[in-house]
C-alpha positions in Angstrom: -22.7 49.8 -81.6 -21.0 51.5 -79.3 -18.8 48.7 -77.8 -16.9 48.0 -81.1 -18.3 45.0 -82.1 -18.8 46.5 -85.7 -15.1 47.1 -86.2 -12.0 44.5 -86.6 -11.2 42.5 -83.3 -7.3 43.9 -84.4 -8.8 47.2 -83.7 -8.8 46.4 -79.8 -8.2 43.1 -79.4 -8.8 43.9 -75.1 -12.7 45.4 -76.0 -13.2 41.7 -78.0 -12.2 39.8 -74.4 -15.0 42.1 -72.3 -17.5 41.7 -74.9 -16.7 37.6 -75.3 -16.7 37.5 -71.2 -20.3 39.6 -71.4 -21.9 37.1 -73.5 -21.3 34.6 -70.2 -24.6 34.5 -68.8 -26.7 33.7 -72.7 -23.6 31.0 -73.0 -24.7 29.4 -69.1 -28.3 29.5 -70.3 -27.8 28.1 -74.3 -25.8 25.3 -73.5 -25.3 24.4 -69.9 -23.9 21.4 -70.6 -20.5 22.8 -71.9 -17.5 24.2 -69.3 -18.2 27.9 -70.3 -14.3 28.9 -69.1 -13.4 26.8 -71.2 -15.5 27.4 -74.5 -15.1 31.1 -73.9 -10.7 30.4 -73.6 -11.0 28.4 -76.8 -12.7 31.2 -78.9 -10.3 33.5 -77.7 -7.0 31.6 -78.5 -9.1 30.7 -81.9 -9.0 34.7 -82.9 -6.0 35.5 -81.6 -4.0 32.5 -83.2 -4.9 33.0 -86.8 -4.7 36.4 -88.2 -7.6 36.4 -90.3 -10.2 36.5 -87.6 -8.3 39.3 -85.9 -9.3 41.2 -89.5 -13.4 39.9 -88.5 -16.0 42.1 -86.5 -16.4 40.9 -82.8 -19.6 40.8 -83.9 -19.6 38.4 -86.3 -16.9 36.1 -84.5 -19.0 36.6 -81.5 -22.5 35.8 -83.2 -20.8 32.4 -85.1 -19.5 31.5 -81.8 -22.8 31.8 -80.1 -24.0 29.7 -82.7 -21.8 27.0 -81.8 -22.9 27.0 -78.4 -26.3 26.8 -79.1 -25.4 23.4 -81.4 -23.4 22.6 -77.8 -20.0 22.6 -80.1 -17.3 23.9 -79.2 -16.1 26.3 -82.3 -11.7 25.6 -82.5 -9.5 23.3 -80.4 -8.6 19.8 -80.8 -12.1 18.2 -81.0 -12.9 19.5 -84.5 -16.5 19.8 -83.7 -16.9 23.6 -85.1 -14.5 25.6 -86.6 -14.6 30.0 -86.4 -13.6 30.7 -90.5 -13.0 34.2 -91.9 -14.4 35.7 -95.2 -13.3 39.3 -95.2 -14.4 40.9 -91.9 -17.3 38.8 -91.8 -16.8 35.0 -89.4 -18.8 32.5 -90.2 -19.3 29.0 -87.9 -18.8 25.4 -89.9 -19.7 22.6 -88.1 -16.4 19.5 -88.2 -17.2 16.1 -88.5 -17.1 15.4 -85.2 -19.9 18.1 -84.3 -22.0 16.1 -86.9 -21.4 12.9 -85.3 -21.9 13.9 -82.1 -25.3 15.9 -83.0 -26.4 12.9 -84.8 -25.9 10.9 -81.4 -27.9 13.8 -79.3 -30.8 12.9 -81.7 -31.6 9.3 -79.9 -32.5 8.5 -83.3 -28.9 6.9 -83.8 -27.1 4.1 -81.9 -24.1 4.1 -83.9 -22.4 6.1 -86.8 -19.0 5.7 -88.5 -17.9 7.5 -91.4 -14.2 7.0 -93.0 -12.2 7.9 -95.9 -11.3 5.2 -98.2 -7.3 5.7 -100.0 -5.4 4.2 -102.7 -4.5 0.2 -102.1 -6.9 0.0 -99.5 -9.4 -3.1 -100.3 -12.8 -1.7 -100.7 -16.5 -3.2 -101.7 -20.3 -1.9 -101.4 -22.9 -3.8 -102.6 -26.6 -2.3 -103.6 -29.9 -3.8 -103.3 -31.8 -5.6 -100.8 -28.5 -6.5 -99.3 -26.4 -3.4 -99.0 -23.5 -3.4 -97.2 -19.8 -1.7 -97.5 -16.7 -3.5 -96.4 -13.5 -1.7 -96.1 -9.9 -3.4 -95.4 -7.8 0.0 -94.8 -4.0 -0.9 -96.0 -2.6 2.0 -93.8 -2.3 4.8 -96.1 -3.0 8.1 -94.7 -2.0 10.7 -97.4 -5.1 12.9 -97.9 -4.1 13.4 -101.3 -4.5 9.7 -101.6 -8.1 9.9 -100.9 -10.4 7.9 -103.4 -13.9 8.3 -101.7 -15.3 8.4 -98.3 -18.5 6.7 -96.9 -20.6 6.7 -93.9 -23.1 4.3 -92.1 -25.5 4.8 -89.5 -27.2 2.2 -87.2 -30.7 3.8 -86.6 -32.2 2.9 -82.8 -35.3 1.4 -85.5 -32.9 -1.3 -85.8 -32.0 -0.5 -89.6 -28.7 0.1 -91.2 -28.2 2.7 -94.0 -24.6 3.2 -95.4 -23.5 6.1 -98.1 -20.9 7.0 -99.8 -19.3 9.4 -102.2 -16.4 9.4 -104.5 -13.6 11.4 -104.7 -15.0 13.8 -107.5 -18.3 13.9 -105.8 -16.6 15.5 -102.6 -14.7 18.0 -105.0 -18.0 19.3 -106.3 -19.2 19.6 -102.7 -15.9 21.7 -102.2 -16.2 24.1 -105.4 -19.8 25.0 -104.7 -19.0 26.1 -101.0 -17.9 29.6 -100.6 -15.6 27.6 -97.8 -13.9 25.5 -100.3 -10.3 26.6 -99.7 -10.8 28.4 -96.8 -10.6 26.4 -92.6 -11.1 23.2 -92.5 -10.9 22.4 -96.2 -7.6 22.9 -95.7 -6.5 22.0 -92.4 -8.5 18.7 -91.9 -9.3 17.7 -95.5 -9.3 14.2 -94.7 -12.4 14.7 -92.0 -14.0 17.0 -94.1 -14.1 14.2 -96.7 -15.8 12.3 -94.0 -18.5 15.2 -93.1 -19.3 15.0 -96.7 -20.1 11.4 -96.6 -22.1 11.4 -93.5 -24.4 14.5 -95.1 -25.6 12.1 -97.3 -27.3 10.6 -94.3 -29.5 13.6 -93.1 -32.6 12.2 -95.1 -32.6 9.0 -93.3 -31.7 10.4 -89.9 -34.7 12.2 -88.0 -34.2 15.6 -87.4 -34.3 17.5 -84.2 -33.6 21.5 -83.8 -30.4 21.5 -83.5 -29.8 19.4 -86.5 -32.1 21.7 -88.7 -30.1 24.2 -87.1 -26.8 22.7 -88.0 -28.0 22.8 -91.9 -28.5 26.1 -91.9 -24.9 26.9 -90.6 -24.0 24.6 -93.7 -25.9 26.8 -95.7 -24.2 30.2 -94.7 -21.1 28.2 -95.3 -21.7 27.3 -98.9 -23.9 30.3 -100.1 -23.0 33.4 -97.5 -26.8 33.3 -97.8 -27.3 35.2 -94.1 -31.0 34.8 -94.3 -31.0 31.6 -92.5 -29.5 33.0 -89.2 -32.9 33.8 -88.2 -33.1 30.1 -87.6 -31.1 30.9 -84.7 -33.2 33.4 -82.8 -34.2 30.8 -80.2 -31.7 31.8 -78.5 -33.5 34.5 -77.1 -34.7 32.3 -74.8 -33.0 35.1 -71.7 -34.0 35.5 -68.1 -36.5 38.6 -67.6 -35.5 41.6 -67.3 -33.3 44.1 -69.1 -30.0 43.1 -67.9 -31.4 39.8 -69.9 -32.0 42.0 -72.6 -28.5 43.3 -72.8 -27.1 40.5 -72.4 -28.2 39.1 -75.6 -28.0 42.5 -77.8 -25.1 41.5 -79.6 -25.3 38.7 -82.3 -29.0 37.7 -81.4 -30.1 41.3 -82.4 -28.1 40.7 -85.7 -30.7 37.8 -86.1 -33.8 39.6 -85.4 -32.9 42.6 -87.3 -31.9 39.9 -90.6 -35.0 37.6 -89.8 -36.9 40.9 -89.8 -35.0 42.5 -93.1 -35.6 39.1 -95.6 -38.1 39.3 -98.0 -40.6 36.5 -98.3 -38.5 35.2 -101.4 -35.6 34.6 -99.3 -37.2 33.2 -96.2 -39.0 30.4 -98.5 -35.5 30.0 -100.1 -34.1 29.4 -97.0 -37.3 27.3 -95.7 -36.2 24.4 -99.0 -32.7 24.5 -98.5 -32.7 23.8 -94.9 -34.3 20.0 -96.1 -32.3 20.0 -99.4 -30.1 22.3 -99.6 -27.3 19.5 -100.1 -28.6 18.7 -103.9 -26.3 20.7 -106.4 -28.1 23.3 -108.3 -29.2 21.2 -111.9 -30.8 18.8 -109.6 -33.0 21.3 -108.0 -33.8 22.3 -110.6 -34.8 19.4 -112.2 -36.8 18.6 -109.2 -38.8 22.0 -109.6 -39.2 21.3 -112.9 -40.7 17.5 -112.4 -43.1 19.7 -109.5 -44.6 22.2 -111.8 -44.2 20.8 -115.1 -42.4 23.4 -116.8 -38.5 24.1 -117.2 -37.4 26.0 -114.3 -33.6 27.4 -114.6 -33.8 29.4 -111.6 -35.9 29.6 -107.7 -35.8 33.4 -108.4 -38.4 32.7 -111.5 -41.1 31.2 -108.4 -43.2 32.9 -106.2 -42.3 32.3 -102.6 -45.5 30.0 -102.6 -44.5 28.1 -104.9 -41.0 27.2 -103.4 -43.0 26.6 -100.3 -45.1 24.1 -102.5 -41.4 22.4 -103.5 -40.5 22.2 -99.7 -44.0 20.0 -99.0 -43.3 18.1 -101.8 -40.1 17.3 -100.8 -41.0 16.5 -97.4 -43.5 14.6 -99.1 -41.2 12.0 -101.4 -38.1 11.6 -98.8 -41.1 10.5 -96.2 -42.5 8.1 -98.1 -39.7 6.9 -99.9 -38.0 3.1 -99.3 -35.3 3.0 -97.1 -33.8 0.5 -98.6 -32.7 2.1 -101.7 -29.6 1.1 -103.5 -26.2 3.3 -103.3 -26.5 3.6 -106.6 -29.7 5.6 -106.8 -28.7 7.4 -104.2 -25.4 8.8 -106.2 -27.5 9.4 -108.5 -30.3 11.9 -107.1 -27.5 13.7 -105.2 -23.6 14.6 -104.8 -23.0 15.6 -101.0 
């Protein structure tokens, strides 16, 4: 690529600035509600202030930044909506706690949502059964090292209230499964990531929209490094007609097209399943597959694309018909998000 977007940003920071500015038409179309100038300034400052991001290719940073824009989130900055996280020369976007809260509200299905951490010394009580509730009285402790659990509660527009909680052990298991567990917000904003882990436990109960689905694809990329799911962002190619528009989307969008076209049927089937059940640990995924097929399943590599799609349909049917009054104790047994 002649514009230098496949070389580290450090090699030509001025070229990166020009490439970022060239994305302004795409940004205005992807997220007209964003302050584009502020958004570009935040992205640029995040890169130049983070030495490891300077080692990433401009293409991967631009791609990740545009993914955040499509979700209507700012990558970097004080809001903590999304983060640009480097892995060698590759950059990925991680949706932050506040980003997920915003996405839930924008879905239109949520009236209110809270997610908080519980610290040593706090008074905490949760009740399971037909009258579920969480009561929390903080003692004033704020040291992230003393977090013992996190919880989230969502009040749906339908009138239902759904609580969810995770222990520190479950949080750490979720962190260990993510390749971003030792980078970015898990290091700089640990308490927020604990709250986010609890919040993600509610995703099966919050009616999903396109943005929430794409945010889940970003979670899969962050956790597994599986870039096949980047194809879920291809709708960004809704540009004005004409050659100039095609040039404007040629960077990240063109790479997304290439990845989507090149991925195998098996990878595509896996991406569809992980997009709705990606927060399950591997052993629970295999256990679910074994139940569906009536035989031991130890790896998704042993399944055909049609079989994986059958699992996706079975999972959707299960979550759609599941009693919303499921006690918190049952939730903790079925997932460790």
